[in-house]
Each structure stands twice: as C-alpha cells, then as structure tokens.
N, C-alpha and C positions, 0 to 999 in steps of 0.2 A: 504493499499499500504505500510506506513512504518513498518507495523509487516510482512508482505510477503519481504522485504527486510533485517529487520532482524535475520528471517527466513533462508533466504538463505545463508546469511552470516554464521550464525552458523553452518549451515549445511556444508559449504565450509572447517570452520576451523577444525569441529570433523572431517571431513573424510579426512584431510589433514593430522593430526595427526595421524590419527589410520591407514590408509592405504598405505602415502605417506607422511611420516612427514621429510621433506625435511631439512640441517642444518639449524640453523636459526631460525626456527621457533620453533624446540622440545626444543631450551634454553630460550625461553620467556614463558609468562601467559598464551599466546593463546595457550598451549600446557601444562597443569597444571600436567597431570599423565606422563609425562615422569621420569623416574628414577631421583633419586640422583647418587651421586659417594659413595660406600661402604665406612666406616672407619672402618679399621682393626684394633682387638683389641686383640688376643693372638695366637702365639706365640707373643712377642713383638719382636722389629725391632732390627735386631744385635745384640741377646741376646742368650745365652745358655738356651735350652727349657731342662727339666726333662720329660722324659718321663711318659705318663700316664698307661697305662698296660702292663708291661715288659712280651714280648711273651716269647721270648728266648735271649740268650746271644747278638743275632746281629739285631732283629728285636723289635718294642714297639709299639705302637700307640700312638696320640698327636689330642688331637680336638681341629682342628682351630675353632676360634669365631672373629666375626666380629659384627657391629651394623648394624643395620637395615637397611636402606636407604628408605628415602620415596618416594612413589610411584613402588617402585619394588615388583613384582609378583613373579619373582625367582631370583635365583642366580649361578654363575659358581664359582665353584674354581678350580682354575690351581694350581699345586703345580709341583717344579722341583728339582730331586735331582743336586746340582750343581757341582759334583764330576763326573758323568756316564751321566748328561744330560735326564734320564728319566721322565717322566710327566707321574701326574697322575691327570686324569678331571674328576669332581663330575659338572654333570647338571642336570638343574630342582630343584633346591633345592627352599626350600619355609621356609625354618628354616635358622637362622643365626649360623651355626653351623656344622660340617662336621667332623667327626672320621675319618683318617689315619692313615695305617700303613705304616710303614718307618723302614728302616735302621738306626739301631745306628751307634753314632759317624759320623755323617755327618753334612755337610752344604746340606740349603735347603733355595729354593727363593718361594713365594705366591703371589697372587691376587685374588680380587674376583670380576667379573664383573656382575653389576646387570640390569633385563630384565623387559618390563613391556610389554604385550602383544598388549597391544593398540598403541602399537608405536612402530618405527621400529629402534629408535636409543638406543643403548644402554651406561653405563658409566663404567669403568674400576679405581680400584682402586690404589691407589701407591703400590709400588711391597715391599715387606717385606722380611727379610732374618732371620733366626735363625739355632742354630747350633742345633742336637736333643743328648744328651750327650749318651754316652756308656760306659762300665763297665770300671773303671779304667783310663780315661783317663788322661792325663799329659799333652797335647798340645794338645787345635785345631787347626785344618786347617785356615787359611787365608780364609775372606768369597771371594765369584768369584769379581772380580773388577767390577766396575760398568763404563764405556765408558761417556765419558763427548762430547769430540771433538778431528776428526769432526764429525757432523752429518750424521747420515746414509741417505742416499740415495738421497744425496745433490750432486750438481756440482762445483765443487769449483775450487780454481787457485793452479795451481801445486807449486808454488812456495810459501816457508815457510808454510807447512801445519804443526799444532800447532795438537799432540796428547793429550788428556789428560784424566787423568783418577782419579777412586779414590776407595778405599776399608778398612774394617774393620776389625784388628783381636783381638780376645777377649782375649788373654795371654800381648794386647802389644807389642808383639814381633818385633822389626827391620827386615821390608818385604824390598826383592830386586824384581825389575820388569824385564820381557824380553819383550821387545814391537814385534809383528810381525807382519809383512805389505808387503803381495805381490799381484802378480796379477793374482795370482792363485786359493788359496784358503784359504789364514792366516791361513795354516800351516808349509809354508816352513822355514828353518832353516834360523832366521835373524843374519844380520852381527855383528860383537864382538859387534860393538857399540851400539846396541840396546841390550844387554844382563847386566843382574846384575847392573840394573840402581836402584840408592836409591831415585832420585827423581819422581813424579809423571804426570812428563809431559814432549815429548820431538818432538823436530822441525825437518820434513825433508824435502828437496826439492828434490819433484816427478816427471815423466815425465809427458808432457799434453796428454791430448787423452785417456787416459787408464781407466778401472776399478779395484782398487785397494779393496783389503781385509784385515781388520785387529783385534787385538785383540791384550789383557794384559795379562800375568801370573804373578801370583803372588808369591813368594815363601820366607817362614819364616823358612827356615834353614833345617826343615825336612817336610813339607808337601807343596805342589802346588796345587793353585785354578787358573782355566783359564777364562776369560771373555765371552759371547757370541763372535761371528764374525758377522763383520757388514763390510758395502762396501758403498764407493760413485765412484764420478766418478770427473778427473780433466778437467778442460780445459784451 
C-alpha cells in the first residue's frame, strides 16, 4: 500500500510538471527539469561591439553568445534594432550562440529565453544593449532609455505620477530628454515643460479614469533614441 501511494504521488508530480506545470510547482525541487535563466555573455551590456565579419559598408555579422542554462533543451533569441524597432527572432536553438547579420552603426537590445520540452514554464534573461560599430564613427547614439516608473499595466493614483528612466551614452555626452505622455499613442507633441529635460524623472498630475501612454526620448546633441511605449490606467 505504501509503495502504491509513493507511485501515485510520483505520477502526479511528474504529470503536473510535464503536462500542466503551474506557477509555484516549477520553481521548486518537485520539477527539477524546469530551465534556469540564461546568463548573457557577448556582446557585453552597454558596450560598443566590433563587427565579426564585415559584409559591406552597412552590414556585418555578430555572434551572440550566452551560457548554457541548466535543464534547458532549446533557446530563443530576440534582437531588436533600437532605431527602427525591427526584430530578429531565432527559435529552437540547441547551442549557446547565434550568428546574426546587423546594420552597422546602430544600437541593439537582445535577450534569450530558455525552454524545456517537459515543462510549460520558460525563463527569460535580462536584456542587454550594445552598439555595433560602423565605419569612422565619431559619435555614438545614446542607448534607448529604460523606463522605470510607473509600472506598465498598473492602475495608479492620478495625482503626482512620477515618471523615471535611465539610459547610457558611450561617449559620455550630456543628454537631454523629452517625456511623451498622452491618452492617444505616446507620440503626441508634449508641452514645452516636458521637453529638453536634464533630469531623469518628472512628476505630473493627470486626470483620473484614463489610460495613458508614455515614452522617453534621449538626445545627445546629434542623435536621438526613444524608449518603448508603455501604458497604465489612472484611478
């Protein structure tokens, strides 16, 4: 009877992790084959990257590399051109590197998701940014700002909403920022008070009961870089 009970428990745990792995279970030792988070290796975060193979004045290859994640069967790589928003996605990878063809003199962000075919949970790495060097570059565009607050998809009090962000410029240039906040698409021209900001935070009093879209644009005096657009609801 005891052996039968142990067998039943083992079957329940195994089935739960392989067919319907709920949150909480896969994060425990009950599901040892759920994948770990990938650690990215190259290109390094917030650094300039030399091309691998130069294909032309405008194109070159880069080999993205990461550490193998424990219990991961396959990986998916997503790389984004920060200027154009163009995505390249490479799925079902079994190795820890991927050669990509990219435009030179552009900033990129990338991350890797790890998978295990016996579990329905995935793990996504942190996002790295890098700048692919071009011919005769004398000024690097700033990286796209990372939005910190408010959190996307949240419902927050309309009074005294704090917007904050961070970014990096490889040249160490002094950056100015423009904060876009509206109820349309995050692309409407903002008031003068939200333009040419020297600080990386700004507080606004908004109307309640509305959905707002927001983004931040960084400017180094020559080049501009925009964050993604996020949204939240006021109450």
